[in-house]
N, C-alpha and C positions, 0 to 999 in steps of 0.2 A: 969842819976844813974839807972833808971827804966829799960832801956834796958840792963845795965850790969848786972842787977840782973837776967833778965831773961835767959841771955845767960852765959854760963859757958867754959872754956878751956879744950878741949881734952888731956890729959896728955901724949897721944901716938902722936898725930900728932901736937898737939897745934892749932888746929884750934877751931875755936868759935863755939859751939854747943847751940841750943837753948833748954831750959829745957821743953818746952812743946813738942817740938820733940821728944826729949829722953824719956819723961814719954809715950808719946803715942805711941812710938816704942816699949817700954816695956808691955805697955798693949795688942798692937796689937801681940807681940811675944807669951805673955802669953795665950791671947784668940785664938790664932792660934793653940798653943799647944793643950789647952783645947779643942777647936773644933775637931781637929784632933782624940784626945782620944775619944770624943763623938760619932765621925763619926767610929771610929774603933768599939766602944760599939754597935753602933746601925747596923752596918753591921754584926756584930757577932749575936747581936739579930735578925736581919732580916733572916739570914742566918740559924738561928735556927727554926726560926718559917718556913722559908721555907721548912726544911726538915722536920718539923711535918707536914705541910701541904702537901708536898710530899708525905712523907709517908701514911696521910691518903687518899690522893688520890690515891696512889698505892694500897691500902687495899680497895678501893670503885673499882677502875680499874679493880684487880683482882676479885673483887667479880661480876663485871659486866661481866668480859669475862667468869667468871664461869657460870654464868646464862644464857650469850648468848651462850657458847657451848653447855648447855645442852638444850636450846630452840631449837639450831641450830640441835642438835642431834636428838631430837623428829621430828623436822620437816624434816631432812634428812631421820629418819626412816620411817615416813609417806611418803615422797616423793618417797621412794626407796620400799615401799610396794606398792603404786600406779603405779610404774614402772612396777613391778613384776606382778600385777593383769592385767595392760595394755599387757604386754608380753605375759600372759599366754592365753589372749582374742585374741591378734593377731597370737599366735601359733596356736590356735583353730580354727581362721580363715582359715590359711594358711592350714592346715592340710585339712579342708575342701574344701578349693579351689583347693588344690592339688588331691583331691577324685574326684571334678567335671572335673578337667582338665584331669584326666587320662580317665573318662566316655567319656568325649568329644573326647579324642584322638581315645579311642577306637571305639566310633562310626564312628568318621572319617576313621578309618582303614577300618571299615566294609563298609562304602559307597564307598570307593575306591575299595574297592576288587569287589563290586556289579558292580561298573562302568565299572571296567577293564574288568570284565565276560561278563558284557553288550557287550562293544566295540568289545573284543576278538569275540563275536558271530556273530556281525556286519561284522567284518573285515574276518571272516571265510564264510560269506554269500556273500560278496563282492569278495572275492577270487573265491568262486565257480562260481560265475557268470562271473568273467572275465575269468575265465578257459573255461568255455562253451563257451563264445564269443569268446576266443580266437580261439577254435576248429572250430568254423563255419566260422570265417571271416579271408582271406586272402589276401584281396588286399590291396593295398596301404593306403587308404581312411580308412578301416576297421582297419587297424594294426596301424593309427594314433590315431583311437578311444581308441583300446586297450592299446595304450601307455598312453592316458589322463586318463583311468581308473586306470592304475598301478599307474601313478602319483598321483591321486587322494588315492588310498589305501595308498602310501607312505606316502602323506602329513596327510591322517587320523592315518597312525601309528605312524608319529612322533607327531603329536598334542596329541595323546593317551600317547607317551613317556613324552612328554612335561607336560602333566598335570599330569601323575604321579610324575614327579618331583616336578611340583610346590605343588602337595597333601603332597608330603613328607615335603619338606622346609616350607610349610605352616601349618604345626601341631600346631603352636602356633598362627595361625591366629584366626578369628571368624569365626562362620558356614556360615555367610552371606557372608563373602568374598570368601569362597570357593565356594559356591555355583555361585556366581558372576563369577568367574575363570571357574567353568565347564560349566555354560550356554554359555560365550563367546567362549571357546574353541569347544563345540557343534556347534555353529552357523559357526564357520571358517571352520572346518572341513566338515560340510554338505553345505556350501553354497561358493564355491569357488571364484564365480565371484564378491560376494558381499564384499563392506568394512566394515569391524567390528571392530569397534573403540571403547575401553572403556574409560569413562568418569575420568579424572584424580583425584584422592583423593584430598578433600578438594574443588572442585569445585561443587556449584549448579547444580542439572540436573539428570538424570537418571544415571543408571549404565553402560548399553551398546546401541551404536547407531548403527543400522544397516541400511546402504544406498543399498537398491537393485538395481542390475543392471544385465543387459541382457549377453549375451555372447559376445555384439558385444560393451558393455560398455555403452549403452544409461542408463542414471539413471531414474528408474521409480517411486521411492518415497524413504520415510525413516520411519523405525520402531523403537521406543523407548524401550528399555527393563529395568525394573526395578527388582532387584531379592530381595525377602524377606525370610529371615530363622529366623523365630520367633515362639513362641509358642503360640501365639493369633493373630487374622486379627485385623486390625484398617480400619476403613473406611476413614480415612484422607490420607490414602494413595492414594485414588483414585483421590481426588481433587487435590493433590500436583503432581501426575503425569501428569495429564491435564494440568497444569500450566508450568510444564516443557515440555510437546509437545507444547504448544503454543509459549514457547520462542525459542526452536530449530525448529519451524515449521516442526513438523514430521507428517506423515499421518495417522499413527496408535501408539497406546500405549499398552503395555503389561505388566503385574505384574505376574511375576513366584514366586510363594510362596508356602513354605512346609505347611502352614495352610490355606485353602481357607475358603471364608465366609459361615454361615450355610445355609443350605439348597442347596449348591454348590457342583456337583463334576466332575471332569473331566475340561472341558472347559465351559465357560460362558462369556458373554458379560454384564458388569456392570456398567450403567451410562457412557457408551461412552467409557469404558476401556477393555480390554481382561483380563481374570483371568485364570490362568492355573496352574498345577503342572509341576514339572522340566521334569517330563518323557512325557510329552505331548508337549514340548516346540517345538522341531522340525516339530511335526505334525501341529501345528496351524502357526509356522512359514510359512510351505511349501504353506499351504493355503492362508496366508496373501499375500505372495509372487507373488501367481496366480493371487489374484485379483488386486493387483497394476501393474503388468504385464499388464493386459486386460484392466485395466483403462488408462493405458499411451498409448496402441495402438489406444484405441478410441479417446483418445486426440489427438495425431499426426494424425489420419485420419480425425478429423475435424477442424484442424487448417488450415486457410485461406480457408476455404469452399465457403464463399461468393464471395471471389475475384477469386477462380477459376471458378464459374458460371459465373462473368462477363467476364474473359477472354476468357471462351467457348462462350459465345455470341456475342461477338466483334468477335472472330475467326469465326463462322459461318454466321453472317451478312459482313464479309470483303470480300474485293476483293481477296486475297489469295486463301480462301476456293472456291470462284465462280471459279476462274481459275484450281483448281486442279479437280472439278466437271467436267468443261468443256473439260478437258484433257481426263479424264477417258471417257465420253461420245464420243468425237471424235476418241479415242481409239477404242472403242467397233464398233463404225459406220465403221471404216476402216477394223476391223477384219469380221464385217457382211459382207461389200463388197468383200472382199477377199473371205469369205466363199461361198457367192453367185456365184463367178466367178468360184470357184472349182466344184461347184455343177454343172453348167452349163456344164463344161468341162466334168466333170465325165459323166454326163446325155448324152451327146454328145456321148461320147467314149465308154458309154454301148450300146447306139442304134448301133452303127457303129459295134460293137463285136457282139451284138445280131443278126444283119443281116447277118456276117460272118458266126457265128455259124448257122443260119438257111439254109444257102446255104449249109455248110458243111453235116447237118442233111439230106437235100433233097437229095444231091448228094448220099449220102451213102445209103439211103432208095432205091434210083433209081439203084445202082450197086446191091444193094441185090436182088430188084425184076428181074433184067435182069439175074443173075445168077441163082435165083431159078426158073425162067422160064427155063433156060437151063438143070440145075442138081437140084436134090433135095438136099437142104443144110440143115444142123441143124437150128432149130428154134432158133431164138433170140426174147426172150419174149419180149422185150421192143420196139421190131418192129413188132409184131404180136398183129391182134385185140383180146381183151378178147373174151373168150366164153361167148355165154349168157348164163343167169341163166335158170337153169331145172326147172320147174314147178312140184312142189310135188302133185299136184293134177290136173288131166286133165279134161276137160269140155267135 
């Protein structure tokens, strides 16, 4: 009976349903509806709060953005002011650099004009010498010399034109590079037999290396050149060039500088390094070349001197030299015997001819005497006796 009280019959389907389940279902349905309504209210409340929070955040964000914009505007304004100030400084510096560049360009132009004038004078002098030599020399060898001088003149003209072109192209280069080019071209045009090689940029060492050679191509030594175009002299250049001289194994080192050390003018030897001005570079190069050629000749003459002495001693004490001397003595002895024979022959011949001549003279004198005894002949002085001298004082 208890079980029947807890169950009821469904009027629709006729099935038995537990009262507890039915009540539970009704409670669940009710609670579910209430939960859904509370959930909707809660969502609405959350959305409203979120809208309020978003609105506040939006206000704060707008305020922050405005502050940031104002701050950035001030920073940007300060940045622009700094940029403007920096631009003005750069503009002033650029104007100053342009002014200095124009001055340097004008100075380079003046130096180029001076150099071209000097080279033109030298070319005129060379041309005059060549014309004078050409008028005096007409043989083939002399004509070859004239052709050589003409070639040197042509090479010098080409070097001048090439240098002028390089000076035009190098107006934006530094003064030191321009002087280095001038030095290199001067050496090439003046010493055609030498090897003049510039040191590549970025390589440690001097600016120009001059390998001195004779006309026959014999190497006599090396001269390294350092070109300086600055406003003040630095003593460190001397030691640096001496180090380069040792590394290259050069014989002589020379610094060509626009500013010489204090108390020095023209050419000077300073701590083993020659120092001079660009105008005297060719003069000192000529003198140094002569000294290297002289040393080279002495060196060649002294090479193997002891060996030559030993060879000479061996030759003088050897059989070959003895045989040659014996041959010379025998030849002279044979020549002496032949000469003695000739002397004996000629003496015999002279004696025979002398007797014949005496016979002729004797017979001629006899004929002259015989005829003179018959008729009076003209006197022949050579057959007459000389008259005795007449005494000026009689005793």
